[in-house]
MIDRENKOL-393378 format. One record per residue (C-alpha): residue in one letter; x, z, y; residue number from 1. Coordinates in nm, 4 decimals. Layout:
REM MIDRENKOL-393378
{res->A&u->X&w->Z&v->Y&n->NUM}
...
This chain:
REM MIDRENKOL-393378
{res->M&u->0.3166&w->-17.1019&v->-23.3554&n->1}
{res->W&u->-0.0058&w->-17.0839&v->-23.5548&n->2}
{res->N&u->-0.2143&w->-17.3982&v->-23.5064&n->3}
{res->S&u->-0.5673&w->-17.2633&v->-23.5428&n->4}
{res->N&u->-0.7484&w->-17.5985&v->-23.5508&n->5}
{res->K&u->-0.5180&w->-17.7399&v->-23.8161&n->6}
{res->T&u->-0.5423&w->-17.4237&v->-24.0232&n->7}
{res->L&u->-0.9203&w->-17.3975&v->-24.0089&n->8}
{res->L&u->-0.9581&w->-17.7600&v->-24.1171&n->9}
{res->K&u->-0.7215&w->-17.7146&v->-24.4086&n->10}
{res->L&u->-0.8830&w->-17.3894&v->-24.5189&n->11}
{res->F&u->-1.2225&w->-17.5608&v->-24.5059&n->12}
{res->Y&u->-1.0748&w->-17.8371&v->-24.7220&n->13}
{res->Y&u->-0.9448&w->-17.5820&v->-24.9736&n->14}
{res->F&u->-1.2781&w->-17.4012&v->-24.9961&n->15}
{res->T&u->-1.4574&w->-17.7347&v->-25.0372&n->16}
{res->I&u->-1.2396&w->-17.8115&v->-25.3378&n->17}
{res->L&u->-1.3191&w->-17.4674&v->-25.4792&n->18}
{res->Q&u->-1.6936&w->-17.5205&v->-25.4337&n->19}
{res->I&u->-1.6764&w->-17.8586&v->-25.6069&n->20}
{res->A&u->-1.4859&w->-17.7002&v->-25.8951&n->21}
{res->L&u->-1.7464&w->-17.4252&v->-25.9333&n->22}
{res->L&u->-2.0309&w->-17.6767&v->-25.9296&n->23}
{res->T&u->-1.8569&w->-17.8998&v->-26.1829&n->24}
{res->Q&u->-1.7932&w->-17.6058&v->-26.4120&n->25}
{res->A&u->-2.1550&w->-17.4952&v->-26.3887&n->26}
{res->V&u->-2.2785&w->-17.8439&v->-26.4802&n->27}
{res->F&u->-2.0436&w->-17.9056&v->-26.7712&n->28}
{res->A&u->-2.0061&w->-17.5523&v->-26.9085&n->29}
{res->Q&u->-2.0508&w->-17.5388&v->-27.2848&n->30}
{res->E&u->-2.2987&w->-17.2522&v->-27.2868&n->31}
{res->D&u->-2.3781&w->-17.2817&v->-27.6575&n->32}
{res->T&u->-2.0203&w->-17.2755&v->-27.7893&n->33}
{res->L&u->-1.8363&w->-17.0364&v->-27.5573&n->34}
{res->D&u->-1.9326&w->-16.6943&v->-27.4253&n->35}
{res->I&u->-1.6503&w->-16.5032&v->-27.2605&n->36}
{res->K&u->-1.8906&w->-16.2240&v->-27.1655&n->37}
{res->A&u->-1.9729&w->-16.1443&v->-27.5271&n->38}
{res->K&u->-1.6280&w->-16.0443&v->-27.6545&n->39}
{res->D&u->-1.2979&w->-15.8906&v->-27.5511&n->40}
{res->S&u->-1.1526&w->-16.2353&v->-27.4925&n->41}
{res->F&u->-0.8467&w->-16.1223&v->-27.3004&n->42}
{res->S&u->-0.7516&w->-15.7728&v->-27.4148&n->43}
{res->S&u->-0.4129&w->-15.7667&v->-27.5946&n->44}
{res->R&u->-0.3723&w->-16.1428&v->-27.5583&n->45}
{res->W&u->-0.0866&w->-16.3309&v->-27.3967&n->46}
{res->R&u->-0.1316&w->-16.6256&v->-27.1666&n->47}
{res->L&u->0.1059&w->-16.8970&v->-27.0471&n->48}
{res->E&u->0.0255&w->-17.0594&v->-26.7126&n->49}
{res->G&u->0.1850&w->-17.3581&v->-26.5448&n->50}
{res->G&u->0.0732&w->-17.5356&v->-26.2317&n->51}
{res->M&u->0.1336&w->-17.6540&v->-25.8790&n->52}
{res->L&u->0.0781&w->-17.5134&v->-25.5328&n->53}
{res->I&u->0.0479&w->-17.6742&v->-25.1924&n->54}
{res->G&u->0.0145&w->-17.4783&v->-24.8729&n->55}
{res->I&u->0.0701&w->-17.4294&v->-24.5037&n->56}
{res->G&u->0.2972&w->-17.1809&v->-24.3311&n->57}
{res->I&u->0.1511&w->-16.9147&v->-24.1068&n->58}
{res->T&u->0.4106&w->-16.9651&v->-23.8303&n->59}
{res->D&u->0.5687&w->-17.2865&v->-23.7026&n->60}
{res->H&u->0.9192&w->-17.2544&v->-23.5553&n->61}
{res->E&u->1.0579&w->-17.4971&v->-23.3000&n->62}
{res->V&u->1.3823&w->-17.6465&v->-23.4331&n->63}
{res->G&u->1.4430&w->-17.9321&v->-23.1898&n->64}
{res->I&u->1.3123&w->-18.1950&v->-22.9478&n->65}
{res->T&u->1.2595&w->-18.5641&v->-23.0293&n->66}
{res->T&u->1.3736&w->-18.8531&v->-22.8118&n->67}
{res->E&u->1.0098&w->-18.8720&v->-22.6954&n->68}
{res->N&u->1.0453&w->-18.5097&v->-22.5753&n->69}
{res->E&u->0.8123&w->-18.3784&v->-22.8459&n->70}
{res->K&u->0.8767&w->-18.0481&v->-23.0197&n->71}
{res->I&u->1.0061&w->-18.0631&v->-23.3777&n->72}
{res->M&u->0.8379&w->-17.7840&v->-23.5742&n->73}
{res->M&u->0.9296&w->-17.6236&v->-23.9056&n->74}
{res->S&u->0.7669&w->-17.3484&v->-24.1101&n->75}
{res->G&u->0.9422&w->-17.1099&v->-24.3448&n->76}
{res->G&u->0.6336&w->-17.1023&v->-24.5694&n->77}
{res->G&u->0.4001&w->-17.3484&v->-24.7344&n->78}
{res->G&u->0.4921&w->-17.6896&v->-24.8683&n->79}
{res->I&u->0.4719&w->-17.8235&v->-25.2223&n->80}
{res->G&u->0.5910&w->-17.6428&v->-25.5327&n->81}
{res->G&u->0.5328&w->-17.5303&v->-25.8887&n->82}
{res->I&u->0.4592&w->-17.2053&v->-26.0728&n->83}
{res->L&u->0.5131&w->-17.0668&v->-26.4230&n->84}
{res->N&u->0.3619&w->-16.7351&v->-26.5354&n->85}
{res->I&u->0.3420&w->-16.5301&v->-26.8537&n->86}
{res->G&u->0.0588&w->-16.2770&v->-26.8612&n->87}
{res->Y&u->-0.0835&w->-16.0086&v->-27.0881&n->88}
{res->G&u->-0.4342&w->-15.8626&v->-27.1115&n->89}
{res->L&u->-0.4135&w->-15.4875&v->-27.0623&n->90}
{res->A&u->-0.7911&w->-15.4579&v->-27.1018&n->91}
{res->P&u->-1.0907&w->-15.6948&v->-27.0948&n->92}
{res->E&u->-1.0924&w->-15.6781&v->-26.7130&n->93}
{res->W&u->-0.7241&w->-15.6269&v->-26.6302&n->94}
{res->D&u->-0.4246&w->-15.8582&v->-26.6637&n->95}
{res->I&u->-0.0587&w->-15.8214&v->-26.5669&n->96}
{res->S&u->0.1783&w->-16.1144&v->-26.5280&n->97}
{res->F&u->0.5389&w->-16.2032&v->-26.4549&n->98}
{res->G&u->0.6486&w->-16.5399&v->-26.3301&n->99}
{res->A&u->0.8440&w->-16.7642&v->-26.0994&n->100}
{res->Q&u->0.7716&w->-17.0267&v->-25.8396&n->101}
{res->I&u->0.9662&w->-17.2877&v->-25.6467&n->102}
{res->Q&u->0.8450&w->-17.4333&v->-25.3174&n->103}
{res->N&u->0.9875&w->-17.6552&v->-25.0453&n->104}
{res->S&u->0.8703&w->-17.6952&v->-24.6859&n->105}
{res->S&u->0.9646&w->-17.9699&v->-24.4418&n->106}
{res->L&u->0.8916&w->-18.0831&v->-24.0886&n->107}
{res->M&u->0.5280&w->-18.0822&v->-23.9833&n->108}
{res->P&u->0.4384&w->-18.3339&v->-23.8653&n->109}
{res->K&u->0.6980&w->-18.5775&v->-23.9983&n->110}
{res->V&u->0.9204&w->-18.7462&v->-23.7416&n->111}
{res->E&u->1.1252&w->-19.0655&v->-23.7790&n->112}
{res->N&u->1.4563&w->-18.9465&v->-23.6388&n->113}
{res->A&u->1.4873&w->-18.5954&v->-23.7827&n->114}
{res->S&u->1.4568&w->-18.4171&v->-24.1165&n->115}
{res->A&u->1.4508&w->-18.0600&v->-24.2398&n->116}
{res->N&u->1.3989&w->-17.8779&v->-24.5682&n->117}
{res->F&u->1.3710&w->-17.5155&v->-24.6744&n->118}
{res->L&u->1.3656&w->-17.4526&v->-25.0501&n->119}
{res->R&u->1.2716&w->-17.1105&v->-25.1908&n->120}
{res->I&u->1.2643&w->-16.9672&v->-25.5414&n->121}
{res->A&u->1.0755&w->-16.6458&v->-25.6142&n->122}
{res->I&u->1.0170&w->-16.4173&v->-25.9092&n->123}
{res->M&u->0.6945&w->-16.2186&v->-25.9024&n->124}
{res->T&u->0.4707&w->-15.9741&v->-26.0767&n->125}
{res->N&u->0.0938&w->-15.9617&v->-26.0308&n->126}
{res->I&u->-0.2043&w->-15.7667&v->-26.1538&n->127}
{res->K&u->-0.5513&w->-15.9183&v->-26.1522&n->128}
{res->Y&u->-0.9072&w->-15.8037&v->-26.2114&n->129}
{res->R&u->-1.1456&w->-16.0394&v->-26.3943&n->130}
{res->I&u->-1.5174&w->-16.0761&v->-26.3278&n->131}
{res->P&u->-1.7157&w->-16.3022&v->-26.5665&n->132}
{res->V&u->-1.9639&w->-16.5147&v->-26.3685&n->133}
{res->S&u->-2.0885&w->-16.7383&v->-26.6496&n->134}
{res->S&u->-2.0383&w->-16.7863&v->-27.0214&n->135}
{res->S&u->-1.7310&w->-16.9994&v->-26.9465&n->136}
{res->G&u->-1.6090&w->-16.8935&v->-26.6047&n->137}
{res->L&u->-1.4306&w->-16.6043&v->-26.4321&n->138}
{res->I&u->-1.3581&w->-16.4945&v->-26.0798&n->139}
{res->N&u->-1.0162&w->-16.3272&v->-26.0566&n->140}
{res->F&u->-0.8871&w->-16.1092&v->-25.7731&n->141}
{res->G&u->-0.5418&w->-15.9585&v->-25.7534&n->142}
{res->G&u->-0.2060&w->-15.9196&v->-25.5880&n->143}
{res->G&u->0.1520&w->-15.8202&v->-25.6419&n->144}
{res->L&u->0.5142&w->-15.8252&v->-25.5320&n->145}
{res->S&u->0.7625&w->-16.1124&v->-25.5086&n->146}
{res->Y&u->1.1375&w->-16.1294&v->-25.4624&n->147}
{res->Y&u->1.2514&w->-16.4450&v->-25.2841&n->148}
{res->F&u->1.5813&w->-16.6316&v->-25.3137&n->149}
{res->P&u->1.5808&w->-16.8626&v->-25.0111&n->150}
{res->G&u->1.7992&w->-17.1690&v->-24.9971&n->151}
{res->D&u->1.9450&w->-17.2998&v->-24.6738&n->152}
{res->L&u->1.7279&w->-17.4096&v->-24.3850&n->153}
{res->D&u->1.8789&w->-17.7586&v->-24.3482&n->154}
{res->I&u->1.7951&w->-17.9326&v->-24.0187&n->155}
{res->D&u->1.9381&w->-18.2789&v->-23.9481&n->156}
{res->L&u->1.8940&w->-18.3790&v->-23.5840&n->157}
{res->T&u->2.1932&w->-18.6144&v->-23.5646&n->158}
{res->Q&u->1.9709&w->-18.9087&v->-23.4694&n->159}
{res->V&u->1.8340&w->-18.7171&v->-23.1724&n->160}
{res->S&u->2.0319&w->-18.7358&v->-22.8484&n->161}
{res->G&u->2.2585&w->-18.4309&v->-22.8331&n->162}
{res->G&u->2.1420&w->-18.3172&v->-23.1763&n->163}
{res->A&u->2.3459&w->-18.1855&v->-23.4691&n->164}
{res->H&u->2.3257&w->-18.1173&v->-23.8415&n->165}
{res->N&u->2.2532&w->-17.7426&v->-23.8575&n->166}
{res->I&u->2.2412&w->-17.5324&v->-24.1729&n->167}
{res->F&u->2.1154&w->-17.1735&v->-24.1659&n->168}
{res->G&u->2.1435&w->-16.9255&v->-24.4538&n->169}
{res->Y&u->1.9138&w->-16.6296&v->-24.5207&n->170}
{res->D&u->1.9183&w->-16.3057&v->-24.7162&n->171}
{res->N&u->1.7030&w->-16.2549&v->-25.0233&n->172}
{res->S&u->1.3785&w->-16.0843&v->-24.9302&n->173}
{res->L&u->1.0921&w->-15.8828&v->-25.0775&n->174}
{res->G&u->0.7358&w->-15.9988&v->-25.0144&n->175}
{res->F&u->0.3858&w->-15.9521&v->-25.1463&n->176}
{res->Q&u->0.0721&w->-16.1579&v->-25.2035&n->177}
{res->I&u->-0.3011&w->-16.1367&v->-25.2639&n->178}
{res->F&u->-0.5171&w->-16.4035&v->-25.4262&n->179}
{res->G&u->-0.8618&w->-16.5080&v->-25.5388&n->180}
{res->E&u->-0.9203&w->-16.7544&v->-25.8234&n->181}
{res->Y&u->-1.1844&w->-16.9294&v->-26.0252&n->182}
{res->E&u->-1.0967&w->-16.9834&v->-26.3926&n->183}
{res->G&u->-1.2985&w->-17.2168&v->-26.6137&n->184}
{res->F&u->-1.2618&w->-17.2400&v->-26.9918&n->185}
{res->F&u->-1.2384&w->-17.5529&v->-27.2035&n->186}
{res->S&u->-1.2254&w->-17.3362&v->-27.5173&n->187}
{res->E&u->-1.1284&w->-16.9831&v->-27.6183&n->188}
{res->N&u->-0.7594&w->-17.0708&v->-27.5861&n->189}
{res->F&u->-0.7459&w->-17.3154&v->-27.2959&n->190}
{res->S&u->-0.8560&w->-17.2841&v->-26.9337&n->191}
{res->W&u->-0.7982&w->-17.4308&v->-26.5891&n->192}
{res->L&u->-0.7676&w->-17.2430&v->-26.2626&n->193}
{res->I&u->-0.8034&w->-17.3081&v->-25.8906&n->194}
{res->G&u->-0.7373&w->-17.0447&v->-25.6283&n->195}
{res->L&u->-0.6107&w->-16.9422&v->-25.2876&n->196}
{res->K&u->-0.3012&w->-16.7242&v->-25.2424&n->197}
{res->Y&u->-0.1978&w->-16.5484&v->-24.9221&n->198}
{res->S&u->0.1733&w->-16.4527&v->-24.9168&n->199}
{res->W&u->0.3750&w->-16.2410&v->-24.6717&n->200}
{res->V&u->0.7547&w->-16.2560&v->-24.6440&n->201}
{res->T&u->1.0223&w->-16.2676&v->-24.3720&n->202}
{res->Y&u->1.3792&w->-16.3972&v->-24.4120&n->203}
{res->E&u->1.6723&w->-16.2562&v->-24.2129&n->204}
{res->L&u->1.9431&w->-16.4950&v->-24.0949&n->205}
{res->N&u->2.2914&w->-16.4278&v->-24.2373&n->206}
{res->S&u->2.4910&w->-16.7458&v->-24.1630&n->207}
{res->A&u->2.4931&w->-17.0550&v->-23.9435&n->208}
{res->K&u->2.6799&w->-17.3840&v->-23.9565&n->209}
{res->S&u->2.6687&w->-17.6814&v->-23.7174&n->210}
{res->N&u->2.8238&w->-18.0178&v->-23.8138&n->211}
{res->G&u->3.0226&w->-17.8410&v->-24.0844&n->212}
{res->I&u->3.1607&w->-17.5685&v->-23.8562&n->213}
{res->D&u->3.0743&w->-17.2030&v->-23.9184&n->214}
{res->I&u->2.9220&w->-17.0289&v->-23.6177&n->215}
{res->P&u->2.8922&w->-16.6505&v->-23.5819&n->216}
{res->I&u->2.5274&w->-16.5550&v->-23.5516&n->217}
{res->D&u->2.5982&w->-16.3624&v->-23.2306&n->218}
{res->Y&u->2.7201&w->-16.6859&v->-23.0705&n->219}
{res->L&u->2.4004&w->-16.8784&v->-23.1346&n->220}
{res->P&u->2.1985&w->-16.9686&v->-22.8240&n->221}
{res->M&u->1.9258&w->-16.7140&v->-22.7611&n->222}
{res->E&u->1.6485&w->-16.9758&v->-22.7842&n->223}
{res->I&u->1.7634&w->-17.0622&v->-23.1370&n->224}
{res->K&u->1.7995&w->-16.6986&v->-23.2447&n->225}
{res->D&u->1.4524&w->-16.6193&v->-23.1133&n->226}
{res->E&u->1.3036&w->-16.8921&v->-23.3333&n->227}
{res->I&u->1.4890&w->-16.8583&v->-23.6625&n->228}
{res->E&u->1.6742&w->-16.5246&v->-23.6791&n->229}
{res->N&u->1.3713&w->-16.3697&v->-23.8510&n->230}
{res->L&u->1.2067&w->-16.6642&v->-24.0242&n->231}
{res->D&u->0.8421&w->-16.6104&v->-24.1146&n->232}
{res->G&u->0.7889&w->-16.7378&v->-24.4697&n->233}
{res->S&u->0.4239&w->-16.6316&v->-24.4934&n->234}
{res->S&u->0.1750&w->-16.8919&v->-24.6130&n->235}
{res->V&u->-0.1684&w->-16.9795&v->-24.7455&n->236}
{res->D&u->-0.1445&w->-17.1832&v->-25.0679&n->237}
{res->L&u->-0.3869&w->-17.3722&v->-25.2869&n->238}
{res->V&u->-0.3013&w->-17.3127&v->-25.6548&n->239}
{res->I&u->-0.4106&w->-17.5359&v->-25.9433&n->240}
{res->S&u->-0.2962&w->-17.4613&v->-26.2976&n->241}
{res->L&u->-0.3610&w->-17.4861&v->-26.6710&n->242}
{res->I&u->-0.3537&w->-17.1823&v->-26.9001&n->243}
{res->Y&u->-0.3000&w->-17.1353&v->-27.2743&n->244}
{res->Y&u->-0.4057&w->-16.8045&v->-27.4395&n->245}
{res->F&u->-0.2401&w->-16.6865&v->-27.7608&n->246}
């Protein structure tokens, strides 16, 4: 389930990073050589963005018990990953983009005698609205749709007494996201970005395997089905990227 203390601390950490970035940009902004407010800097221009994301899942699912009788938790969202986007300026304030991301989540917290991974790939489209806040900085707000291709939820509990190596498969799923970003410019063609993204998606279980043996979903124990049959892949992610305009 949602760990409110952990989440609040991490969100505070993310916002602290954002505040430091804004302060740094304000101090080092090249006011005399760059003025994004004074021209249509983005209309009819393409941009290529590449970066990384790190986040936390909204819901933790119990996937096992350790030998110390502690719960082993796993989230279908969050983790570490990368993004690649191509965007186009529809107008000075509006931008549309298409892209892809890959992200992998694992056990939280880590345990010595168990492992789990859940890799997802998504394609997405977003629209954002730009607000200049200085001669070299923007605040961006936006959102869009994503289509997720989840890999297997691979849980290895063979080192736990009575445990097994379980692999669960999920259907592709449609999700959506909203985000807020700060974008600072090195020059007219290059910028950096830091932002927070909130994503919603749920994956529906379509297959199960234990120690290499296929198991009909209807035969799974109810306590397992309750946890992972509808896997919550929602997350809050910190995004950091570099952008080239052309």
